[in-house]
C-alpha positions as YAML, in Angstrom:
chain: A
units: angstrom
residues:
- id: 1
  name: MET
  ca: [84.80, -3.82, 50.73]
- id: 2
  name: LYS
  ca: [83.83, -1.46, 47.91]
- id: 3
  name: LYS
  ca: [80.57, -3.37, 47.37]
- id: 4
  name: MET
  ca: [79.82, -3.16, 51.08]
- id: 5
  name: ILE
  ca: [80.28, 0.62, 51.04]
- id: 6
  name: ASP
  ca: [78.19, 1.04, 47.91]
- id: 7
  name: ASN
  ca: [75.36, -0.97, 49.48]
- id: 8
  name: ALA
  ca: [75.47, 0.77, 52.86]
- id: 9
  name: THR
  ca: [72.36, 2.90, 53.38]
- id: 10
  name: ASN
  ca: [73.42, 4.65, 56.58]
- id: 11
  name: LEU
  ca: [76.74, 6.23, 55.55]
- id: 12
  name: PRO
  ca: [76.95, 9.96, 56.24]
- id: 13
  name: SER
  ca: [76.83, 12.34, 53.31]
- id: 14
  name: ILE
  ca: [79.76, 14.66, 52.83]
- id: 15
  name: PRO
  ca: [78.56, 18.28, 53.14]
- id: 16
  name: LYS
  ca: [78.62, 20.26, 49.90]
- id: 17
  name: VAL
  ca: [81.11, 22.70, 51.40]
- id: 18
  name: MET
  ca: [83.59, 19.84, 51.93]
- id: 19
  name: GLN
  ca: [83.08, 18.49, 48.41]
- id: 20
  name: GLU
  ca: [83.85, 21.93, 46.97]
- id: 21
  name: LEU
  ca: [86.88, 22.36, 49.21]
- id: 22
  name: ILE
  ca: [88.26, 18.98, 48.16]
- id: 23
  name: ALA
  ca: [88.03, 20.15, 44.56]
- id: 24
  name: THR
  ca: [90.25, 23.14, 45.43]
- id: 25
  name: LEU
  ca: [92.97, 21.25, 47.33]
- id: 26
  name: ASN
  ca: [95.48, 21.58, 44.49]
- id: 27
  name: ASP
  ca: [94.40, 25.05, 43.36]
- id: 28
  name: PRO
  ca: [97.29, 27.47, 43.98]
- id: 29
  name: ASN
  ca: [95.09, 30.43, 43.00]
- id: 30
  name: LEU
  ca: [92.36, 29.89, 45.58]
- id: 31
  name: SER
  ca: [91.33, 33.25, 47.03]
- id: 32
  name: SER
  ca: [89.58, 34.38, 50.20]
- id: 33
  name: ASN
  ca: [86.64, 35.44, 48.01]
- id: 34
  name: LYS
  ca: [86.31, 31.90, 46.65]
- id: 35
  name: ILE
  ca: [86.45, 30.35, 50.13]
- id: 36
  name: SER
  ca: [83.81, 32.83, 51.30]
- id: 37
  name: GLN
  ca: [81.59, 31.79, 48.42]
- id: 38
  name: ILE
  ca: [82.06, 28.10, 49.19]
- id: 39
  name: ILE
  ca: [80.91, 28.32, 52.81]
- id: 40
  name: ALA
  ca: [78.46, 31.24, 52.46]
- id: 41
  name: ASN
  ca: [75.41, 28.95, 52.33]
- id: 42
  name: ASP
  ca: [76.40, 26.91, 55.38]
- id: 43
  name: GLN
  ca: [75.75, 29.23, 58.29]
- id: 44
  name: ALA
  ca: [76.54, 26.62, 60.95]
- id: 45
  name: ILE
  ca: [80.02, 25.96, 59.56]
- id: 46
  name: THR
  ca: [80.65, 29.69, 59.05]
- id: 47
  name: ALA
  ca: [79.70, 30.44, 62.66]
- id: 48
  name: LYS
  ca: [81.99, 27.73, 64.02]
- id: 49
  name: VAL
  ca: [84.86, 28.84, 61.78]
- id: 50
  name: LEU
  ca: [84.60, 32.39, 63.14]
- id: 51
  name: ARG
  ca: [84.32, 31.18, 66.74]
- id: 52
  name: ILE
  ca: [87.43, 29.03, 66.47]
- id: 53
  name: ALA
  ca: [89.33, 31.67, 64.48]
- id: 54
  name: ASN
  ca: [88.72, 34.06, 67.40]
- id: 55
  name: SER
  ca: [90.00, 31.54, 69.97]
- id: 56
  name: VAL
  ca: [93.30, 31.57, 71.81]
- id: 57
  name: ARG
  ca: [94.46, 28.73, 69.54]
- id: 58
  name: TYR
  ca: [94.69, 31.15, 66.60]
- id: 59
  name: GLY
  ca: [95.88, 34.16, 68.52]
- id: 60
  name: GLY
  ca: [92.67, 35.62, 69.88]
- id: 61
  name: HIS
  ca: [94.11, 39.15, 69.78]
- id: 62
  name: ARG
  ca: [92.51, 40.25, 66.53]
- id: 63
  name: LYS
  ca: [88.76, 40.27, 66.04]
- id: 64
  name: VAL
  ca: [87.75, 37.95, 63.19]
- id: 65
  name: GLY
  ca: [84.36, 38.97, 61.87]
- id: 66
  name: SER
  ca: [84.38, 37.39, 58.41]
- id: 67
  name: VAL
  ca: [85.93, 34.57, 56.42]
- id: 68
  name: LYS
  ca: [88.21, 37.13, 54.74]
- id: 69
  name: ASP
  ca: [89.44, 38.23, 58.18]
- id: 70
  name: ALA
  ca: [90.08, 34.57, 59.02]
- id: 71
  name: VAL
  ca: [92.28, 34.24, 55.92]
- id: 72
  name: VAL
  ca: [94.40, 37.14, 57.15]
- id: 73
  name: VAL
  ca: [94.79, 35.66, 60.63]
- id: 74
  name: MET
  ca: [95.21, 31.99, 59.68]
- id: 75
  name: GLY
  ca: [96.20, 31.82, 56.02]
- id: 76
  name: ILE
  ca: [94.24, 30.10, 53.28]
- id: 77
  name: ASP
  ca: [95.69, 26.60, 53.77]
- id: 78
  name: ALA
  ca: [95.04, 26.54, 57.52]
- id: 79
  name: LEU
  ca: [91.54, 27.92, 57.00]
- id: 80
  name: LYS
  ca: [90.74, 25.22, 54.43]
- id: 81
  name: THR
  ca: [91.88, 22.58, 56.91]
- id: 82
  name: LEU
  ca: [89.77, 24.14, 59.65]
- id: 83
  name: ILE
  ca: [86.66, 24.19, 57.46]
- id: 84
  name: PHE
  ca: [87.30, 20.59, 56.44]
- id: 85
  name: ALA
  ca: [87.61, 19.47, 60.08]
- id: 86
  name: ILE
  ca: [84.43, 21.30, 61.10]
- id: 87
  name: GLY
  ca: [82.50, 19.91, 58.14]
- id: 88
  name: LEU
  ca: [83.67, 16.36, 58.84]
- id: 89
  name: THR
  ca: [82.83, 16.43, 62.55]
- id: 90
  name: SER
  ca: [79.38, 17.82, 61.78]
- id: 91
  name: ALA
  ca: [78.70, 15.09, 59.18]
- id: 92
  name: ILE
  ca: [79.68, 12.07, 61.28]
- id: 93
  name: LYS
  ca: [76.96, 10.81, 63.63]
- id: 94
  name: ALA
  ca: [77.58, 8.11, 66.22]
- id: 95
  name: PRO
  ca: [76.28, 4.62, 65.47]
- id: 96
  name: GLU
  ca: [75.07, 2.59, 68.44]
- id: 97
  name: GLY
  ca: [77.95, 1.50, 70.66]
- id: 98
  name: PHE
  ca: [80.42, 3.95, 69.14]
- id: 99
  name: ASN
  ca: [82.17, 6.47, 71.41]
- id: 100
  name: LEU
  ca: [82.23, 9.42, 69.02]
- id: 101
  name: ASN
  ca: [83.83, 11.83, 71.50]
- id: 102
  name: ALA
  ca: [86.77, 9.48, 72.16]
- id: 103
  name: PHE
  ca: [87.08, 8.86, 68.42]
- id: 104
  name: TRP
  ca: [87.41, 12.56, 67.62]
- id: 105
  name: LEU
  ca: [89.66, 13.24, 70.60]
- id: 106
  name: ARG
  ca: [92.21, 10.72, 69.36]
- id: 107
  name: SER
  ca: [91.72, 11.79, 65.73]
- id: 108
  name: PHE
  ca: [92.53, 15.43, 66.52]
- id: 109
  name: LYS
  ca: [95.53, 14.37, 68.60]
- id: 110
  name: MET
  ca: [96.76, 12.35, 65.65]
- id: 111
  name: ALA
  ca: [96.10, 15.26, 63.31]
- id: 112
  name: ASN
  ca: [98.11, 17.67, 65.46]
- id: 113
  name: ARG
  ca: [101.04, 15.26, 65.67]
- id: 114
  name: SER
  ca: [100.95, 14.46, 61.96]
- id: 115
  name: LYS
  ca: [101.09, 18.18, 61.19]
- id: 116
  name: TRP
  ca: [104.04, 18.70, 63.53]
- id: 117
  name: LEU
  ca: [105.91, 15.71, 62.12]
- id: 118
  name: ALA
  ca: [105.44, 16.96, 58.55]
- id: 119
  name: GLY
  ca: [108.11, 19.57, 59.19]
- id: 120
  name: PHE
  ca: [110.75, 16.87, 59.70]
- id: 121
  name: ILE
  ca: [110.13, 15.12, 56.38]
- id: 122
  name: LYS
  ca: [109.21, 18.13, 54.25]
- id: 123
  name: ALA
  ca: [105.59, 17.07, 53.75]
- id: 124
  name: ASP
  ca: [102.69, 19.50, 53.43]
- id: 125
  name: ALA
  ca: [101.61, 20.34, 56.98]
- id: 126
  name: GLU
  ca: [97.92, 20.90, 56.30]
- id: 127
  name: LEU
  ca: [97.57, 17.75, 54.22]
- id: 128
  name: SER
  ca: [99.37, 15.81, 56.95]
- id: 129
  name: TYR
  ca: [96.88, 17.19, 59.47]
- id: 130
  name: THR
  ca: [93.97, 16.03, 57.32]
- id: 131
  name: CYS
  ca: [95.47, 12.56, 56.96]
- id: 132
  name: GLY
  ca: [95.87, 12.31, 60.72]
- id: 133
  name: LEU
  ca: [92.32, 13.48, 61.27]
- id: 134
  name: LEU
  ca: [91.00, 10.80, 58.90]
- id: 135
  name: HIS
  ca: [93.32, 7.99, 59.99]
- id: 136
  name: ALA
  ca: [90.61, 6.02, 61.84]
- id: 137
  name: ILE
  ca: [87.66, 6.72, 59.56]
- id: 138
  name: GLY
  ca: [87.69, 3.01, 58.70]
- id: 139
  name: GLU
  ca: [87.05, 2.19, 62.35]
- id: 140
  name: TYR
  ca: [83.93, 4.33, 62.13]
- id: 141
  name: LEU
  ca: [82.90, 2.62, 58.89]
- id: 142
  name: ILE
  ca: [83.20, -0.82, 60.49]
- id: 143
  name: HIS
  ca: [80.82, 0.33, 63.23]
- id: 144
  name: VAL
  ca: [78.37, 1.39, 60.52]
- id: 145
  name: VAL
  ca: [78.47, -1.75, 58.36]
- id: 146
  name: LYS
  ca: [79.39, -4.41, 60.97]
- id: 147
  name: PRO
  ca: [78.10, -2.99, 64.28]
- id: 148
  name: GLU
  ca: [77.93, -6.20, 66.33]
- id: 149
  name: GLN
  ca: [81.41, -7.36, 65.36]
- id: 150
  name: ALA
  ca: [82.76, -3.83, 65.88]
- id: 151
  name: ILE
  ca: [81.58, -3.75, 69.49]
- id: 152
  name: VAL
  ca: [83.24, -7.13, 70.15]
- id: 153
  name: ILE
  ca: [86.46, -5.87, 68.56]
- id: 154
  name: ASP
  ca: [86.42, -2.68, 70.67]
- id: 155
  name: LYS
  ca: [86.07, -4.69, 73.89]
- id: 156
  name: ARG
  ca: [89.00, -6.92, 72.98]
- id: 157
  name: VAL
  ca: [91.13, -3.94, 71.91]
- id: 158
  name: ASN
  ca: [90.51, -2.44, 75.36]
- id: 159
  name: THR
  ca: [92.17, -5.52, 76.88]
- id: 160
  name: GLY
  ca: [95.32, -4.94, 74.82]
- id: 161
  name: GLU
  ca: [94.76, -6.85, 71.58]
- id: 162
  name: SER
  ca: [95.72, -5.38, 68.21]
- id: 163
  name: ARG
  ca: [92.79, -3.74, 66.43]
- id: 164
  name: SER
  ca: [94.01, -4.37, 62.90]
- id: 165
  name: ARG
  ca: [94.86, -8.01, 63.61]
- id: 166
  name: LEU
  ca: [91.48, -8.62, 65.22]
- id: 167
  name: GLU
  ca: [89.66, -6.98, 62.33]
- id: 168
  name: ARG
  ca: [91.52, -9.05, 59.75]
- id: 169
  name: ASP
  ca: [90.83, -12.26, 61.70]
- id: 170
  name: LEU
  ca: [87.13, -11.56, 62.32]
- id: 171
  name: LEU
  ca: [86.17, -9.53, 59.25]
- id: 172
  name: GLY
  ca: [88.74, -10.32, 56.58]
- id: 173
  name: PHE
  ca: [89.86, -6.67, 56.38]
- id: 174
  name: ASP
  ca: [91.02, -3.99, 58.78]
- id: 175
  name: TYR
  ca: [90.31, -0.32, 59.44]
- id: 176
  name: THR
  ca: [93.09, 0.87, 57.14]
- id: 177
  name: GLN
  ca: [91.59, -1.00, 54.17]
- id: 178
  name: ALA
  ca: [88.06, 0.08, 55.11]
- id: 179
  name: GLY
  ca: [89.14, 3.70, 55.60]
- id: 180
  name: SER
  ca: [91.00, 3.96, 52.31]
- id: 181
  name: GLU
  ca: [88.00, 2.53, 50.46]
- id: 182
  name: LEU
  ca: [85.70, 5.06, 52.15]
- id: 183
  name: ALA
  ca: [88.09, 7.91, 51.30]
- id: 184
  name: GLU
  ca: [87.99, 6.81, 47.67]
- id: 185
  name: HIS
  ca: [84.19, 6.56, 47.81]
- id: 186
  name: TRP
  ca: [84.13, 10.18, 49.01]
- id: 187
  name: HIS
  ca: [86.55, 11.17, 46.20]
- id: 188
  name: PHE
  ca: [89.29, 12.31, 48.55]
- id: 189
  name: PRO
  ca: [92.75, 12.95, 47.03]
- id: 190
  name: SER
  ca: [94.99, 9.94, 46.42]
- id: 191
  name: GLU
  ca: [97.53, 11.19, 49.00]
- id: 192
  name: ILE
  ca: [94.88, 10.83, 51.72]
- id: 193
  name: VAL
  ca: [93.75, 7.42, 50.44]
- id: 194
  name: ARG
  ca: [97.32, 6.10, 50.50]
- id: 195
  name: ALA
  ca: [98.08, 7.60, 53.92]
- id: 196
  name: ILE
  ca: [95.07, 5.86, 55.47]
- id: 197
  name: ARG
  ca: [95.82, 2.55, 53.74]
- id: 198
  name: TRP
  ca: [99.53, 2.33, 54.62]
- id: 199
  name: GLN
  ca: [99.61, 4.08, 58.01]
- id: 200
  name: GLU
  ca: [100.46, 0.90, 59.93]
- id: 201
  name: GLU
  ca: [103.03, -0.39, 57.41]
- id: 202
  name: PRO
  ca: [104.30, 2.57, 55.37]
- id: 203
  name: LEU
  ca: [107.33, 0.63, 54.16]
- id: 204
  name: ALA
  ca: [105.10, -2.12, 52.70]
- id: 205
  name: ALA
  ca: [103.65, 0.23, 50.07]
- id: 206
  name: ALA
  ca: [105.00, 0.16, 46.54]
- id: 207
  name: GLU
  ca: [106.10, 3.76, 47.07]
- id: 208
  name: LEU
  ca: [106.69, 5.31, 50.47]
- id: 209
  name: SER
  ca: [104.04, 7.92, 51.21]
- id: 210
  name: PRO
  ca: [105.33, 10.78, 53.40]
- id: 211
  name: TYR
  ca: [101.79, 11.18, 54.73]
- id: 212
  name: ALA
  ca: [101.49, 7.52, 55.71]
- id: 213
  name: ALA
  ca: [104.86, 8.00, 57.42]
- id: 214
  name: CYS
  ca: [103.59, 11.04, 59.33]
- id: 215
  name: VAL
  ca: [100.53, 9.15, 60.52]
- id: 216
  name: HIS
  ca: [102.64, 6.13, 61.50]
- id: 217
  name: LEU
  ca: [104.97, 8.31, 63.57]
- id: 218
  name: ALA
  ca: [101.94, 10.09, 65.05]
- id: 219
  name: HIS
  ca: [100.70, 6.67, 66.21]
- id: 220
  name: TYR
  ca: [104.06, 6.14, 67.87]
- id: 221
  name: MET
  ca: [103.92, 9.52, 69.63]
- id: 222
  name: THR
  ca: [100.36, 8.94, 70.83]
- id: 223
  name: ASP
  ca: [100.90, 5.38, 72.05]
- id: 224
  name: HIS
  ca: [104.38, 5.80, 73.58]
- id: 225
  name: GLN
  ca: [104.12, 9.15, 75.33]
- id: 226
  name: GLN
  ca: [105.43, 7.86, 78.66]
- id: 227
  name: HIS
  ca: [108.24, 5.90, 77.02]
- id: 228
  name: ILE
  ca: [109.37, 9.02, 75.16]
- id: 229
  name: GLN
  ca: [109.54, 11.04, 78.37]
- id: 230
  name: ASN
  ca: [111.58, 8.24, 79.96]
- id: 231
  name: ASP
  ca: [114.08, 8.22, 77.05]
- id: 232
  name: ASN
  ca: [112.91, 4.74, 76.08]
- id: 233
  name: PHE
  ca: [112.90, 4.52, 72.28]
- id: 234
  name: ASP
  ca: [113.10, 0.73, 71.99]
- id: 235
  name: ASP
  ca: [109.88, 0.60, 69.95]
- id: 236
  name: PHE
  ca: [110.68, 3.54, 67.68]
- id: 237
  name: PRO
  ca: [110.30, 2.63, 63.96]
- id: 238
  name: VAL
  ca: [113.99, 2.86, 63.12]
- id: 239
  name: LYS
  ca: [113.70, 1.42, 59.60]
- id: 240
  name: LEU
  ca: [111.11, 4.03, 58.68]
- id: 241
  name: ALA
  ca: [113.31, 6.80, 60.08]
- id: 242
  name: HIS
  ca: [116.23, 5.59, 57.95]
- id: 243
  name: ALA
  ca: [114.01, 5.46, 54.87]
- id: 244
  name: LEU
  ca: [113.01, 9.08, 55.56]
- id: 245
  name: HIS
  ca: [116.68, 10.09, 56.10]
- id: 246
  name: LEU
  ca: [115.96, 11.18, 59.66]
- id: 247
  name: LYS
  ca: [118.83, 11.39, 62.16]
- id: 248
  name: LEU
  ca: [117.75, 9.31, 65.14]
- id: 249
  name: SER
  ca: [119.41, 11.42, 67.83]
- id: 250
  name: ASP
  ca: [117.77, 14.59, 66.48]
- id: 251
  name: MET
  ca: [114.40, 12.84, 66.21]
- id: 252
  name: PHE
  ca: [114.56, 11.46, 69.75]
- id: 253
  name: SER
  ca: [115.43, 14.91, 71.12]
- id: 254
  name: ALA
  ca: [112.60, 16.53, 69.17]
- id: 255
  name: LEU
  ca: [110.08, 13.96, 70.36]
- id: 256
  name: LYS
  ca: [111.06, 14.39, 73.99]
- id: 257
  name: ASN
  ca: [110.85, 18.18, 73.74]
- id: 258
  name: ALA
  ca: [107.75, 18.33, 71.56]
- id: 259
  name: PRO
  ca: [105.40, 21.20, 72.45]
- id: 260
  name: ASP
  ca: [101.87, 20.80, 73.78]
- id: 261
  name: MET
  ca: [99.82, 20.14, 70.65]
- id: 262
  name: ASP
  ca: [96.36, 19.54, 72.06]
- id: 263
  name: GLU
  ca: [95.21, 22.95, 73.28]
- id: 264
  name: GLY
  ca: [91.86, 23.84, 71.74]
- id: 265
  name: ILE
  ca: [90.75, 20.36, 70.68]
- id: 266
  name: GLU
  ca: [87.59, 20.70, 72.75]
- id: 267
  name: GLU
  ca: [86.50, 23.61, 70.57]
- id: 268
  name: PHE
  ca: [86.01, 21.21, 67.66]
- id: 269
  name: LEU
  ca: [83.95, 18.86, 69.80]
- id: 270
  name: SER
  ca: [81.47, 21.44, 71.14]
...
């Protein structure tokens, strides 16, 4: 897998602004001045940051005219996540046969749910959001390096087959393995790499990753929305909940009464 990534000539390049932000992820002293400096030379990202910061999603009641203003309205951590999301969506271009809009729509839904779920297991909310956003980056990679097989897999997934099982059978690896390798190739933090790799089987990892757990539960929320509203939790990952010391009755109630998390997604896609 690593060799395949290294030899791929059509992988997107990570924008410089994202590379510099990644380097600051664990910097507790990051300031609004530093963030301003990081994105100052990328006018397109700056413009989109200000547009979204002025949207209803982030309040919309206070005029945001600069990155420093955005820090006041959103906070540094949320602003970093926003810049990362904008940079990533601008870098990824659709290979032939790949529905990029549907890909990002689900990715942002997963990101929003991962962020919400982080509060239940005391994980970092912004990092959880980023892990959710990147959960399917391996699916994109497979379309880049194995386009013909990827299209066949997509068609069979649409009839109800398991994506990861199909990928392992037809390719010898699945999107979680591909995505974690790509995240490493891009020098993303190890927490993100592990979350992508173990999102489908968080309990199979040598050490349980809270971020893999958030993404796994976000999958459940996304795929079982109607079941949740009907109080049908037969498919809920009970073993994972126990491992996370979650009380099932509280979790079921929270899931059923979860707020609308998807307002404003279209702003990232325009």
